[in-house]
C-alpha positions in Angstrom: 0.0 0.0 0.0 1.1 3.5 -0.7 1.0 4.7 2.9 3.4 2.1 4.3 6.2 4.6 4.8 4.0 7.6 5.6 4.3 9.3 8.9 1.3 8.8 11.1 2.3 10.3 14.5 4.1 13.5 15.2 5.6 13.0 18.7 7.4 15.3 21.2 9.8 14.2 23.8 9.0 14.8 27.5 11.7 17.4 27.5 9.7 19.3 24.8 6.5 19.5 26.8 5.4 23.1 27.4 6.3 24.5 30.8 3.9 27.5 30.7 0.1 27.9 30.2 -1.0 30.6 27.8 -3.5 33.3 28.8 -5.3 34.7 25.8 -6.7 37.7 27.7 -3.3 39.4 27.5 -3.5 39.5 23.7 -7.2 40.4 23.1 -8.1 43.8 21.5 -10.7 44.4 24.3 -11.0 42.7 27.7 -13.9 40.4 28.5 -16.7 41.7 30.7 -16.1 40.9 34.4 -18.2 38.4 36.4 -20.7 40.2 38.7 -21.9 39.6 42.2 -25.5 38.4 41.9 -26.6 40.6 44.8 -24.8 43.9 44.2 -24.3 43.5 40.5 -20.7 44.8 41.0 -17.6 43.0 39.7 -16.7 40.1 42.0 -13.4 40.2 43.9 -11.1 37.6 45.3 -13.0 37.5 48.6 -16.2 36.6 46.7 -14.5 33.6 45.2 -12.6 32.4 48.3 -15.4 30.1 49.6 -15.1 28.0 46.4 -11.5 28.3 45.1 -7.9 28.4 46.6 -5.8 31.6 46.2 -3.7 30.4 43.3 -6.7 29.5 41.2 -8.3 32.8 42.0 -5.1 34.6 40.9 -5.1 32.6 37.6 -8.8 33.4 37.1 -8.1 37.2 37.0 -4.5 37.4 35.8 -3.6 39.7 32.9 -0.2 38.0 32.4 0.4 36.3 29.1 2.0 33.2 30.5 1.6 31.3 33.8 4.3 28.8 34.8 3.3 25.2 35.2 4.4 24.0 38.7 7.0 21.2 38.6 4.7 18.9 40.6 2.0 19.3 37.9 4.5 18.8 35.1 5.6 15.6 36.7 2.1 14.2 36.6 1.5 15.5 33.1 4.4 13.4 32.0 2.4 10.3 32.7 0.7 10.9 29.3 2.0 14.2 27.9 3.1 15.3 25.4 0.1 13.7 23.6 0.4 12.6 20.0 -0.6 14.5 16.9 -1.9 12.1 14.2 -2.2 12.6 10.5 -5.4 10.9 9.4 -4.2 9.3 6.2 -6.8 6.6 6.0 -9.7 9.0 6.7 -8.3 11.3 3.9 -8.2 8.4 1.5 -11.7 7.2 2.3 -13.0 10.8 1.7 -11.0 11.2 -1.4 -9.9 14.6 -0.3 -6.7 16.5 -1.0 -7.0 18.1 2.4 -4.5 17.0 5.1 -6.3 16.1 8.3 -4.5 16.2 11.7 -6.0 15.4 15.0 -4.6 16.0 18.5 -5.5 13.0 20.6 -6.1 13.5 24.3 -7.6 10.1 24.9 -4.2 8.8 26.0 -4.6 10.3 29.5 -5.4 8.1 32.5 -9.0 9.4 32.4 -9.3 9.0 28.6 -9.8 12.6 27.8 -8.4 16.2 28.0 -9.9 16.8 31.5 -6.8 15.8 33.6 -5.0 18.8 32.1 -6.9 21.0 34.5 -7.9 18.4 37.1 -4.3 17.9 38.1 -3.5 21.6 38.7 -6.8 22.2 40.5 -6.2 19.3 42.9 -2.5 20.4 43.4 -3.4 24.0 44.2 -6.2 23.0 46.6 -3.9 20.5 48.3 -1.2 23.2 48.6 -3.9 25.4 50.4 -4.6 22.6 52.9 -7.9 21.6 51.4 -8.6 17.8 51.7 -12.0 17.5 50.0 -13.4 18.7 46.6 -16.9 18.7 45.2 -17.7 18.8 41.5 -20.2 18.0 38.8 -19.8 15.9 35.7 -21.7 15.5 32.5 -20.5 12.5 30.5 -18.3 11.5 33.4 -15.0 12.5 31.8 -14.4 15.4 34.2 -15.5 13.4 37.3 -13.1 10.7 36.3 -10.3 13.2 35.8 -10.8 14.9 39.2 -11.1 11.6 41.0 -7.8 10.6 39.5 -6.2 13.9 40.4 -7.5 13.8 44.0 -6.2 10.3 44.4 -2.7 11.5 43.5 -2.8 14.3 46.1 -4.6 12.1 48.7 -7.8 14.2 48.7 -11.5 13.2 49.0 -13.7 13.8 45.9 -17.5 14.0 45.7 -19.1 14.0 42.3 -22.7 14.9 41.2 -23.2 13.2 37.8 -25.9 14.4 35.5 -28.8 11.9 35.7 -29.0 11.1 32.0 -25.3 10.2 31.9 -25.4 8.4 35.2 -28.0 6.1 33.7 -26.4 5.8 30.3 -22.8 5.3 31.4 -22.5 3.0 34.4 -18.9 2.1 33.6 -17.9 5.7 33.8 -19.3 5.9 37.3 -17.5 2.7 38.2 -14.2 4.2 36.9 -14.8 7.4 39.1 -15.4 5.1 42.1 -12.3 3.1 41.3 -10.2 6.2 41.6 -11.7 6.7 45.0 -14.5 9.3 44.6 -18.1 9.2 45.7 -20.7 9.6 43.0 -24.3 10.8 43.3 -27.0 10.9 40.6 -28.1 14.5 40.0 -30.6 15.8 40.9 -30.2 14.2 44.3 -31.9 14.4 47.7 -28.7 15.5 49.3 -29.0 19.2 48.5 -31.7 21.9 48.5 -30.9 22.5 44.8 -31.5 18.8 44.0 -34.7 18.6 46.2 -36.1 21.6 44.4 -36.3 19.6 41.1 -39.7 17.9 40.6 -39.7 14.2 39.8 -36.0 14.1 40.4 -35.7 10.3 40.3 -36.7 10.3 36.6 -35.3 13.8 35.8 -32.5 13.7 33.2 -30.7 16.4 35.1 -28.4 19.0 33.6 -24.9 20.3 34.2 -26.5 23.5 35.6 -28.3 21.4 38.3 -25.3 19.3 39.1 -23.1 22.5 39.4 -25.7 23.9 41.9 -25.5 20.8 44.0 -21.7 20.7 44.1 -21.4 24.5 44.8 -24.0 24.3 47.5 -22.1 21.6 49.5 -18.8 23.4 49.1 -20.1 26.8 50.0 -21.5 25.5 53.3 -18.3 23.9 54.6 -15.2 25.9 55.1 -13.1 22.8 54.8 -14.4 22.0 51.3 -13.8 23.6 48.0 -15.4 23.3 44.5 -13.7 22.3 41.2 -15.1 23.1 37.8 -14.2 21.2 34.7 -14.9 23.9 32.1 -16.1 27.5 31.5 -13.9 29.5 33.8 -10.7 31.3 32.7 -8.3 29.2 34.8 -9.7 26.0 33.4 -9.2 27.2 29.8 -5.7 28.4 30.8 -4.7 24.9 31.9 -5.9 23.3 28.7 -3.7 25.5 26.5 -1.0 22.9 26.9 -2.9 21.1 24.0 -2.5 23.9 21.5 1.1 24.7 22.5 2.1 21.1 21.8 0.1 21.0 18.6 2.0 24.1 17.3 5.4 22.4 18.0 4.2 19.2 16.4 3.0 20.9 13.2 6.2 22.8 13.0 8.1 19.5 12.9 6.4 18.6 9.6 6.4 22.1 8.2 2.6 22.6 8.4 0.3 25.4 9.5 -3.5 25.0 9.9 -6.0 26.5 7.5 -8.9 25.4 9.6 -9.0 24.6 13.3 -12.1 22.7 14.6 -13.1 21.8 18.1 -16.3 20.8 19.9 -17.8 23.1 22.5 -19.9 22.6 25.5 -18.4 24.8 28.2 -15.4 25.5 26.0 -12.3 24.1 27.7 -11.3 21.5 25.0 -11.8 24.0 22.2 -10.0 26.8 24.0 -7.1 24.4 24.8 -6.4 23.8 21.1 -7.5 27.1 19.6 -6.2 29.8 22.0 -2.5 29.3 21.3 -3.2 29.2 17.6 -5.4 32.4 17.9 -2.4 34.1 19.5 -0.4 33.3 16.4 -3.2 34.5 14.2 -3.5 37.8 16.1 0.3 38.3 15.8 0.1 37.8 12.0 2.0 34.5 12.0 -0.7 32.4 10.5 -4.3 32.9 9.2 -6.5 29.9 10.0 -10.3 29.9 10.3 -11.2 28.7 13.8 -14.5 26.9 14.2 -16.4 25.9 17.4 -18.9 23.1 16.9 -21.8 22.5 19.3 -24.8 20.1 19.4 -28.0 21.3 17.6 -30.0 20.5 20.7 -27.9 22.7 23.0 -26.6 25.5 20.7 -25.6 28.2 23.1 -23.3 30.0 20.6 -25.5 29.8 17.5 -28.9 30.2 19.1 -28.3 31.6 22.6 -28.3 35.2 23.8 -25.1 37.0 24.9 -26.1 38.2 28.3 -25.3 38.0 32.0 -26.6 34.7 33.5 -25.9 32.3 36.3 -23.5 29.5 35.6 -25.8 27.1 37.5 -29.5 26.4 37.7 -30.1 27.5 41.3 -28.4 30.8 40.9 -25.6 30.2 43.4 -22.7 31.3 41.1 -21.6 34.8 40.1 -23.3 36.3 37.0 -21.2 35.8 33.9 -21.6 37.4 30.5 -21.8 34.5 28.1 -23.8 33.0 25.3 -26.6 31.3 27.2 -29.9 29.4 26.6 -31.0 30.4 30.1 -29.7 28.9 33.4 -32.8 26.7 33.9 -32.9 25.3 30.3 -32.6 21.5 30.5 -31.3 20.1 27.2 -32.6 16.8 25.9 -30.5 13.8 27.1 -28.3 13.5 24.1 -25.4 11.1 24.3 -22.7 13.9 24.2 -23.3 14.5 27.9 -20.3 16.8 28.2 -21.9 19.3 25.8 -25.2 19.6 27.6 -24.5 22.9 29.3 -26.8 26.0 29.0 -24.0 28.5 28.6 -20.6 29.0 27.0 -17.4 30.0 28.6 -17.4 33.8 29.1 -14.0 34.2 27.6 -14.9 32.1 24.6 -18.2 33.9 24.3 -16.3 37.2 24.2 -13.9 35.9 21.5 -16.9 34.9 19.5 -18.6 38.3 19.9 -15.3 39.9 18.7 -15.6 37.9 15.5 -12.3 36.0 16.1 -13.9 32.6 15.7 -16.9 31.0 14.0 -19.5 28.5 15.2 -21.9 26.0 13.9 -24.3 23.4 15.3 -24.5 19.8 14.2 -27.2 17.1 14.8 -26.1 14.0 16.7 -26.9 11.5 14.0 -24.3 13.2 11.7 -21.9 13.3 14.6 -22.2 9.5 15.2 -21.9 8.8 11.5 -18.6 10.7 11.5 -17.5 8.8 14.7 -18.2 5.5 13.1 -16.4 6.5 9.9 -13.4 7.7 12.0 -13.3 4.4 14.0 -13.4 2.3 10.8 -10.5 4.3 9.2 -8.3 5.5 12.1 -9.0 2.8 14.6 -10.1 5.0 17.5 -13.7 5.0 18.8 -14.2 8.7 19.7 -16.3 10.0 22.5 -19.6 11.5 21.4 -18.4 15.0 22.2 -15.5 15.2 19.7 -17.6 13.6 17.0 -19.1 17.1 16.6 -15.7 18.4 15.6 -15.1 15.4 13.4 -18.4 15.9 11.6 -17.5 19.5 10.8 -13.9 18.5 9.8 -15.3 15.8 7.4 -17.7 18.3 5.9 -14.8 20.6 5.1 -12.7 17.7 3.8 -15.5 16.7 1.4 -15.8 20.3 0.2 -12.0 20.2 -0.5 -12.6 17.1 -2.5 -15.0 19.1 -4.7 -12.8 22.2 -5.0 -9.4 20.6 -5.1 -8.1 22.7 -2.2 -5.2 21.2 -0.3 -6.1 22.6 3.1 -4.6 21.6 6.4 -7.3 20.7 8.8 -6.6 20.5 12.5 -9.1 19.1 15.1 -9.1 18.0 18.7 -10.0 14.4 19.5 -10.5 15.2 23.1 -11.3 11.6 24.3 -12.1 8.0 23.5 -15.6 6.5 23.5 -14.9 3.2 25.3 -17.5 4.0 27.9 -20.0 5.3 25.4 -20.6 2.1 23.4 -24.3 2.0 24.4 -24.6 5.3 22.5 -23.0 3.7 19.5 -25.3 0.7 19.9 -28.3 3.0 19.8 -26.9 4.7 16.6 -25.9 1.5 14.8 -29.4 0.0 15.5 -31.3 2.9 14.1 -32.7 4.2 17.4 -30.8 7.5 17.5 -33.0 10.5 16.6 -32.3 14.2 16.2 -34.4 16.6 18.1 -35.7 19.8 16.4 -35.7 22.2 19.2 -38.2 25.0 18.5 -37.3 28.6 19.1 -40.1 28.9 21.7 -38.4 26.4 24.0 -35.2 28.5 24.0 -37.2 31.7 24.4 -39.0 30.4 27.5 -35.8 29.9 29.5 -34.4 33.2 28.3 -37.3 35.1 29.9 -35.9 34.3 33.3 -32.4 35.8 32.7 -31.4 38.0 35.7 -31.7 41.7 35.2 -28.4 43.5 34.9 -28.4 47.3 34.1 -25.5 48.1 31.7 -22.8 49.9 33.5 
């Protein structure tokens, strides 16, 4: 076969792993709007965040510095799986008959099977450094809960996870993996919190990330010995993920390539930002000129059909108000299989970048995503998690367009995790039981009527 001697993996040595995280805020033309205290509607300060986060993470949340050093203790854990490989998708290209060159950055090599340990490890480290011995969190598909459970085990901390009900029911093996790492898992909504008890018919309720966040925040805020960890959305989380894009730039340079299109899936925004922000830095500096595309599920399209407004990050209204693209904090998405993307809002920083016209966005139905996932599995040999199949679907769309036009574009996407615990979802798709929901505008409009009132300053 013609590809016998082709290069499939572009690898970095451990010594080449980035030693700094990148903060996009330092290079933006205009700063993002600040989070507001829900009572005073004034910008939140460090004291407002102290009940939930340790000092180092609060400092990273508000920093204006371009780079933040990765602590040696975190680098040491990263080296269990980092640097992660960058693959050239030769067989997918041939199957599509495209002249485009497709590269994917594969984060499924981590102990948790996704990109989430990139932030779980530093969050656990900084909390342990501050003397905190117990963390609470939410998880959608279970990837974040797995990652934080793993990180807490390394730093000898307790971990308590509220898993969104639909994913808890669909993915029992993900729950078992979280428990294997030593964490306690609750189905959300639960009877353990006021936020959970406020949800009617909670035993059958599919839950949402907004509800699960409320439960985890409520428990942490009431106990001075406990802190909360978030798997996406916030600036410090996106900061930690930029190790992905920094590595990808080094790897592409090894083969003399620069991307023409960068594609990532978006739920809260951490995986997408991790790949895209370092590349956006290069674009803003005039070093390259790729299009950058965020891809979200059609049933939870905060960027493409949401409103850019201040809203709560959780359902119960316990968090600060954040300016973001939102479908309304009490919007409950349908229980699609991409549980990690079932969030009502988008990262405030990513929302700001979108509002500035620096990235594009599109929504894709889940049947097209699973079709892309199956094609990818049958050509590249990796069964992707449902979340990154959204990015794969958009990448395949562009590769097919290149097949029609003859353009030899370089396409870069983030394969943020494997789907080994999502095989029931693939079973549903392969047996013709997966359907796409057409969400009417009226359903989005209803939740948006309950956005908090914020008078422009």
